[in-house]
N, C-alpha and C positions, 0 to 999 in steps of 0.2 A: 709498265701495266700494273697494276699496285693486286698483290696477291688478294685471294678470297680463301679465309681457312673456314675449316667447317668440321663438327663431331655430332655424333650422331647415328645411327645405324642408317646404311642406305635400303635402298628399295622402297616398294608401294605398300607393305604390306606390315606398316610398324605399329605395336599396340603397348601402350603403358611408357611410349617414351616420346622425343622428341629429337628435330634434327635445327642445330644451332649454326649460320654461317656469318665469320664474320669478317669485316673490310677493314682494315686502321685507318686511321686519317687525321685530319690536322680538323675539320669540321667539326661542331658541335655534336654531340651524340644521338642519333637515329636509331630508333626502333620499329622496327616493322614486325607485324603478326599472322603469319596465318594456320589457323585453326576452324575445325567444323563448329568449335562450342564458342567461336570469336564475340559472338554477341551477347556471352553469358559471361564471358570470362576472361576476356580481350585487356581489362582494365584491370586484375588481378595478375595477368599473366605479364602484361606490361612492368608493373609495382616490383615483383618479383624479381623478374629482368633490371628495373633499374639501380634497387637495393644490391643485387648480387653483383652485378660490372660498378656499385661505387664503391664496396667490399677491397675487390681488387685491383680500384684505383684506375678504372678506364670511365674518360670523360668525356672520348670524341672518338672517330668511327661510325660505322654503321651497321647493325645487329639485325638479320632478318631469324626468328624462329620459328620452325614450323610445325605447332604442336598434334601427337597424333596421342592425346590423352593423359599424358608425362603427370605424375604426381611432381610435385613443389620440388623435390629431395633430389628425383629424377635432374629436372630440371636445371637447376642449380649448379649441377655435374656437368651437366652438357654445357652451360654457359664455363664455368671457369673448364675445361677442357678447352674449348675454343682458344679461350683468352691466352691457356699456358702455350699453348701448341704456337700462336702468333708472337707469345712472349716469357719464352724458354724459362727466363731468370726470375719471371716474378714468384716472387714467397708469400707472396698474401693466401690466406684460405679464405673460403666463403659457406660459413656451416650452419645447416640448417639447427634450427632449436633444436637440446637435447632433451626428447622425451622422456616423463617420468616414468614411465613401458619400456624406455629405452636402457634402463639404470639396475635391472637386477641382478643379482650374481650366480653363482656356481658352486661347486663343492668339488673335490679330489676326486672322492669314490662314488658320485653319482650313477646310475643306467646310462650305457652309451650302447646302447645295442642296437638302435637307426640311428645314422646318419645322413641327411637328405645331402646333396649335393646342388648347387646353385650356380649355374655361370656367373659371375660376375660381371657379364655386359648386359644383363636380361630379364631387368627387373621387373618387369610381367610376371615371372615367377618369382619373386620373394615375396610379393605384395599377399597372398593366404598360406605360404608356407609353412607356418605354427599349427594354422588351423587340424592340422594333419597331423599334430602330439610326434615327431618326430622326435630323438631323448637330443637330437642335435641338427643343427644347420650349418651347411659348409658354402660359405659364399665365396665361389672359387676365384680365385687370382691366375692361375697357373694357365693347364694344358685347355680347359672348355674357352679361354678367352684368346683370338685370333694376338698376333703380336701389335696390330695397329691401335685398336682396341685395349693394350693392356692402361694407360694412364687414363684413360673416360672409367673402364671397371673399377679403374682404384680408387676415384672420387666420387663411385657410385655407391661400389660399398662402402665405403668410410660414412660418405651421407645416409646410408640405412642404416648403420650402427646406430647414429643417435636417433633415427626417426621413427623405424618401425617395432610393432609389436610381434615378437615369436613364440610368444605366451607360453613360456619357460624353457623353450628350448635352448640349450647350447649354444652361445653364440661362436659359430665356429669361422676361421677366414685361412682357408689353403693361402700361402704366399706361392709368389714364384722362387727361383734359384739365383745364388748369388747376388750381385748388385741392386737388380731387379727386385728382387726380395726384401734389400736393406728399404727401400723405396717404399714399397710399400705397406712395412715395418712402422714410419715416419709415419703413414696415414690412419694407418686405423688405429694403432696402441692406446691413444690417450682415447678413445670410442669406445669401453666398454668391451672390448673380443675378450673372450673368456677363454678361449683356446685354439691358438694358432699351429696349425697343420704345415710343415717342413719337409717339402717333397726330394724325394731322389735321397734322401739322408744315407751316406754312406760311410760318415766315422761322427766320431766325440765332437770333432774340433768343430764340426758343421752347427751341432747343437749350442754349444760352447757358445759360436758366434754369434748367432741367433739369441742368442739368453745376454749378452753381452750390450749388443744394440738394445734390446728390450729394455734392462735394466737404463741405459744411457739417455732414451726415450723417457719413462718414467721419473728419473730425478730430474730432467731439467723441466720437467712439465709439473712437479711437485705434486705427483699421484703414488698413491700408495698401493692400488690394486694389483687383488694378483692376477698373474698370465703365464697359464699354464700351457704344454707344448706337446704335442701330437707328432713324433717322427714318424714318416712312410719311408719304407722298405720296398725298394722297385728294383736291387739289381746285385747281381753274383756278392759282390763287395759289402754292399750295404747288410744282406742278409750274415755274411760271415762275421762283420763286426756288429751284430745283432745286439749280444750282454754290452761293449760298451756305450754303446748307442742308448739304451736303455736306461743306463746309469750314468747318463751322463748331464742330467738336472733334478733334482729333488724338485721342480717343476711339471717334470714328463709326467703326464696320467693317462698313457696309453704309448703302444708301439702299434702301426699301423700296416699291413700288408698292399701293394700296390703291386697285383699279378699282370695288368697289361704288357705293363713296361719290361717286370722281372722275366717275364718267359722270354722276350724279344732278346733281352740283354741274352739269358744264357744258349739263346738259339733253337727253340722250342717254340711250340703254339700252345695256348692253354685252352683245355680242353673239360666238360662237366665232370671228367671223371677224378680230375685233379692227382693224378698222378705225378706228372711234372713238377706240381710243387708243392709235395708233400713236404720236402725235406725244408724247405724255406718256410713254410707255414710252422712245420714243429720246432723250428730253430724259433720263429718270433716268437711261439706262444712259452719257451722253455726261460728266453729271455725277459719276455717281459714280467712272468710271474717270480724270476728271481729278484729283480727290482722291483717288486711290488706294485707296478702297474698293470692296466688294462691292456691285455692280447685282441685285436679288432684286427676283422679279415676283409678281403678284399670285396670289391660291389660286385653284385650278380647282373649284369648287361642285358640278358633276355628278358625286357619289362613283361611282355605278354606270358609268359611259358609260367603260373604260378604253381604248379607244381613241383615243377626242376627247381621253382626258388626257394619251396619249401623243404625239399632233398637236403638240398646245398645250405641249406640253415641248422638242416639236424647235424650233416657233417661237421659244418665248422662248430658248432655246439661241442660236438665228441669230440674233438681236435682240441678242445678248451678254450676257445674265446669267448668275449663277453659280448661281441658286436660286431656290424660290420658295415658296409657303406651301402647306398643307394641311391639310385636314379631316377625317379619315378616316387611318388607318393602312396603310389598303391602296394609297392613295396613293403610300404611301413608295418601296416598289420598282421601280414603274415610273421615277418622278421620278429617282433613281439609276440605271437602267439605261437612262433616256435623256439624262441629262445623261454617262453615262462617255464619253469620246473616242474616237473614229473609229479604225480602224486604219489612216487614213492621217495624223491627229494623233498618233496613238502613233509611227509611224516617224519623221516629221519631228524629235516630239522625242527620240526617240533618238538620231536622227543629231546633233544639237545640245547634247547630255548627253555623247556618246561624243569631236565635238569640244572641248568647254570641256575635259573630264579631260585629253583629249589635250595641249592646250594649258597646262595648268595642269602636268604633268608635264614639258612641255619647259621651263618659266621663262617663257612667253608672254604678256604681259599683253594676246593678241589672240588673239577665237576666232575661227575661219573656217569653216564647212561648203560646200567648195566653192570659187567662188569671192565667195561675200557673207561679209561681216562679219557675226555673231551681237555684239549687246552685251547685258549682263547684266540687262537686264529679261526679254529674251527666253529669255533662259539659264534664269530665275526659271520664265517660266510653263511652259518645256517640266519643268523638273521638277515641276510643279506637276500637269501633263498627265501625268507617268509615275506620279505616288504617288497621282492621282484612279484612273487604270486598275491599280492593283494595287490602292486599296481596292474596287473594282470588283468583281475575280476575273479579270480580262481579262488580267494579264500577272504573272507571277512574277518575287518579290522577287530573284531570282538573274537579272533578263533578261541581266545583262552578262556575266554567265559562261556563261548557259546552260542550268544545274545546276536 
């Protein structure tokens, strides 16, 4: 009996996705479409399927597509998944058009107050993610994706990187561990991923191995783009090696905390008070600051408790973190508001910048506020505070002139 291969989610509540069934055979290619919008879009779906299959070199067999509102980039990913499940050695790719709106860049020191996690196998959550204005979106290939969906999620995320507009949010991908992560890198690196999150980082060697793989891919593709990294500390060993991990690459932009796995690793449970994680989070902040990169706190998992979220952000900020993860768009606004600088911080930053401007105008190499000398890193932090205040809407861009 000929085996039927399947890709796409199971069940009857599928949205913005599709199921694809492929039966290999020697007869000429046959494509069947099932869709609620078949009358309107069956020709477009069939044309897309034919083009995708031709790119993959498939000219025989039977393909059944059950459409549940999948966008073209998702349908292409599921077709590629089912074909490669049937033909594991196939090395061709079926790539959607690389949209202009998907080709913007990022910067080393940009704000990373909020990073919105999006499971890589749920493209319905991708579509409007950028509208909520997170500082970054994380297309996740690791914990949120079941083992049987890893290949499908990899192609969906790759195609999303080429297709979707995230409205200026940093385009992040959390890869898997080990060899699976190396396969993830091969798929995503050529398609303008800004920052790669390395889960369960425990040694500097893991960061170095990831960077070596990225550099190999970039060289093979003749790409000059900058790819940044953010290792995630999720174990006792990772925390103890925080400094070495933070300094393992000049392309590290941040060091992130993963408390669910960390607390399990040390044999305790995570609490709202956070006493059990104080040591780990303090180690991470100090390691990140020593390396000149951003310390980023863990996610807050109680989506419905905004008051507790705001309190958690206040404590996170007080510990020295620059940002945290979030698992729902409704968490973004409270996180940004609580990370916004206080009136006291803004006033201090204003005085420092005004003093720096006056010193520069007078040709002085030393900046002084009152009787206190201010060095360049302090001026840079003041500039960041002002920029954050402007971004939060609590300070005018023309604050110097008062207009």
